[in-house]
N, C-alpha and C positions, 0 to 999 in steps of 0.2 A: 969966310971959312964958320964964322958964325953963323952966319944968315942958315946955311946949310945944317950946319948941328940944329941948330932950334927947328926946322924945318923937317928935318929926318924924325926929331922926335916928337914933334906934332903926329908923325904918320904912325909912327911906333904906339903914341897912344890911341889914337882912332882904331887902329887894328887891334890893341887890346880891348878897345869897348866894344868893336863887332864881335869878339869870341867870348866875350865876358861872360854871356849865358850858356855859351856851347861847354866852356871849362867848369862851369857849376853844375851841369845838369846830370841826371841819374840816368843811365841807360840801362835796357833789360833783355834777354833772351831767353825764350823758352824751348827746351826740347823733351820732345814725347817720343819714346819708344815703347812699343806692344809686342811681347814674346809669345808665342805658341809653342808647345812641346819643347821647349828650350830656344828654339828659334827665332829671330826678330822678322815681323812681317809687316812691321810700321813703324814708319820712321816721320817726325814733323817737325821742325824748328824753325824759328823767326821772331822777331823783336814785339815786344809788350809794350804797353801805354802804362808810364807811371802816373798815377794820380797826383794830384794836388794835394791829397790826403798824406803823401809821403813825404812830404815835404815837413809838414808837422809832425810826424814821427820821427823823421831825421834831426831836427833841431833840436827836440826831446833828448834824443840819445848823445848829442855833441855837445848838450849841457852838462853831462854828466848824470844825470837821472833818467836813466832808461827804463823804469819802472814806473806804472801809475797805480792809482788805487782804485781806478774804475777801467772793469773790462768784463773778459769772460774767456773760461778758459777749460781744460780738461779735468775733468775731477780726479783729486788724489786718492780719493774715498775707496779703500779695497771693496766696499760692499756696491760702489757704483759701476767697478771694472774687473769683473769677476769670473775666471773659471777655473775648475778643477779639472781639467784634460778632458771635458764634457763627462766626469763623472757623476751618475744621475741627473739629474735637471737643475745644476746648480750654475747658471751662467746668465752673466748680465751687461748690459750696457746702457746705463741711463741715461747719458749727456748725448749719445749718438756719435760722439767724435773717436776717430779710428788714428793708432798709430800706423806710422810707413813700416810696409811688409809684414803685419800683422792682420790677423784675423779680427771679423768684427765682436766676438766676444773675446777678450785677452786680458790677462792680469799684468802684461809686462809696467814695470813700475814707473812710473811720471813724475817727475821731467827727466829721468833719467839718472845715470850714476853721476854725471856731471853738474845737477840742478841745471839752471840757466845760463853757468859759465862764470856767473856773478848775482851778487844779491843787493836788495835795493840799499842806498846809504841809511845805517844803523843811527845815525843823527836825525833822520827824518821823523816826525812825530807820528808815531801809529805806523812803524816801518813794518810791521808784519802784516798791513795790509797795501804794501806796496809790491804787487805779486804779479802784475799785468806787465809784459813788455810790450818797448815801443819800435822793437825789432820784430822782423818777419818771423813767424812760428810755424804758419800751417799753411794747406792750400785747398781750395774747392771747385770742383768742377760743376759743370752743368749742361744742361742742354740746348739751352737758350730760347726756351719757351715756357711759359708758366700763365696759367688761367684760373680766375676768381670762380667760373662756374661753365657748365658745357655750354650753356646759350652764349657765353663769351667768347667762346671759338669761333673761328672762321668758317664759312662753309666747308674747305678743301679739309681742312680738320675733322670737322662733325662729319663728312663721309669717310673719312678715312679712319674713324673711331664711332662706329656706329650705335643707335641710342640702343639702350637695352641696358647692359651691365656698365657699359661706360659711362651712360647719360645718370646712371642712379650712383656712380661711384665718387660723388663730391662730398658727400656728408660730414668725410671725416676733416675736411680742409676747414672746418671752423674749429677742430681741437684747438686747447691753450699753447697745447707742444710743436703746434704749426706756425712757427711765431719768426720764420725768417723769406724774405722774398725780395726781389728787385723792382718792385713797385710801390710807390710809396704815395701817400696821398691820404687816404682812408676817409671814413665818414668826417672827421673832425679835421683832415685838412692834415696831421698831425700823426701818422701812424702809417705803418707796412702794411698793404694789403693780404690777406691769408690768400694763399694761391697755391695751384696745384700744379708740379711740374711735367710735362710732358715730353714725351719724344717728337724730334722733328719729324715731319713726315717725308722730307725732302734728304736726299743724300749729301746736298750740297754744304761747301763750308761758307758760315754765316758771313756776313759784309755790312750787314746793316743790323739795327742801327750803328751807325761808326762810335767807335768806343772815344770817349774823352776823358780828359784827366778829371773830370767833373763826377766820373760814374762812381758809384758806390756800392756794387752788388754783382752777384754773379745771377742771371737769368736762369731759373729752371733748376735751380740747385737741385743737387741730389740730396736726398732725405731718409730717414730712417723708416718710415713707414708705419711710425709708433711703436715698434718692435723693438722691447728691450729685455725682454726676460724670455731664457729659452724654453720655459715651460707655461708661462703666463701669456705669452703673447704667439704662442704657435699657432692660434687660429686666424693668423693674418697672412699666412704663409700658404702657398699652393707648391705642389711638386710638379712640373714639368719635365719629361723624361728622369726621371731622379734627380734633379737640380730645384732648389727651393728658390722661389721669388715671391714678392709680396703679389697678396691680390690685388685686382684692381682698385676694389674700395680703399686701399691704403700708397697705392703708388704714387710717389710724386708730394706726399704729405709726411710731417713730422719734423724733427729736429734736424739743421743741416749736417750733414756728414764730413768734417773738415776733416784733414789727412795733418798729422803732425810728424813733422822731421825729427827724427832721434837725435838725442846729443849724450852721445855714450862715449864720443872719443873728440881729440882737440881738434881746431881748423885745420893742422897741417897733417896729421894721422889717416893712415891708409883705413878708405871704407867709411870716413866719416861724412854723416850726410847734411852736414853744414859746415863747407870748405872754404878757406879763404886762399885767394892763388891771385899769381901776378901775371903781367903780361909782359913787361921788361924787366926794369927797375925797382917797383913799387909792389906790394900787395893791394889790387885797385879792385880785385872782382870775389864776389861772394856769392855761393851756389847751395842752394837749398834743394834737396832732393827728396822726395815721397814716393813711396811702391805701392798700388793696388796687388796685394799677391793672388795669385791663382787659389782655385778650389778644387786641388786635385789630391790624389793619393790619400793620405788619412782624413783630409779636408773634404774630399769630393762631396760635392754638392750642397754644402753648406750655404746659409744666406751671408751675402755680403753685398750693401746696398748699392752700389755699382753696378752689380750684375742686372743686365737688360738693357742698361741706358746707353745713347748714343752721346758721346761726348764731342762738345762742339766750343764750350768757352770754360777757363780756370781764370781763377783769381787767387793774388798771394795776398795773405792777411797777416797782422799781427793779434795780438790779445787785448791792448789796450783801446779803450772807445775815445771817440772824439770829444774832448771837452777842452775849455780856455781856463787858464788862469786855476786850475786845479779846482775847479768849482763845476757840480753838476746842476745846468738849469733845469728849471722846474716846468719853464714853460717859456713861448716865444719869447715875452717879454721881458725875462730875466736872462736872453741871449746876451754874450759879453761884445762880442762883434757889430760894426756899424749898420750889417745889416740884416741883424736879427735873426740870424740862420743857424746859430749856433744848437740850439735846442733841437731842429730838423735834423743838423748831422748828425747829432747825438744818437736819435732815434734810428736813422737809416742805416747804421752799422751799428746792432746790438751785439755782434759776435765780435769785435775789433774791426780797425780801421784796415779798409782795403788799400793795400801798399801799390799793386800794379793788376793788367788784365789784359787777355789774349784772348782772341778766337782762336780754335785748333781745327786741323783737319778732322773731318768726324773719325769718330774710333769708338767701335764699340766693345764694352767690359763684358764680358762672360766669363764661366765659372773657370775654363780651360784658358782665360788669356792673363797676362801679369801685365802693367803698366805703369812705367815709368818716369816719372817728370822731374827735370832738372831746370831750377828757375836761378837764372842768374843775374845780378844786379853788378854794374859798373860804375866806376865812380872816377 
């Protein structure tokens, strides 16, 4: 009998060991829904890839320190996000970020009526600087393709985008605000390339390159086109059939257009965009929702950076940047990890850590279309 007990105990431990990683893994699921004239015409859903950087964020959250002093988030300044119902020419979006279900120019209060649900520990030195959450806050979509120059595009892309206005449209790529891409290296080996996002010329869902847990960005990220002032930057737009789009010279460049979930309700309240729920007996899944609104009615034809783009990839991000030991490295040699990669990882994700990533079935955002994304993480 003792022998049987010991043997059964051994196999029990072996089985536990086999499922050890599975029990601790984070799973994700993304659901995209598009509507036109109030009717659903597109739905896509499937699993995502959770990145290795998500582990870093999760460990900080579990430590009780959910905020970092190093990161990037939507500006709270009323002069950076302002519109007086389009009275006169007073409308600004100076950091390019968007709020869920709000237009490009919006005065909506950030970060919402409940703030971030919590504050940094008041006992941390310089606590006022610990404002960048390690938990997910925003989603960024992309086309899947970006290029540094017209000449760097493959031949089939050059045929589709012929010389002329397209070949001459790369001048704005060098702008200082065009500071986000999925291509790392640069002249010094430690910088993001300045790239122009381009729509894919094929209608198929992306399958390559394979998304892996070391991915750090969204290729072909949707950007603002350097358009931040209703009056001052109106020359960067063109009207097509009464709808405003960026001119070719500004398409695919500028600041990345991250979309923030609103935090105006608690996790269990109806309509919340950050909802905590349960499968069986414990609350084990959290869903982040963002909506790209349509531009119809009183907003007919106005500019929205996602319009005209075929979306094929999405990333879930937090605001905190990647650093180790609460110390920002100044170069490769000052990286704290044994492989001396901390500085590179810090530079790869200038707008915050990418938590998860997924290819989606192609969907074109147009003025009369609204798109809602629900990103759920399970533990």
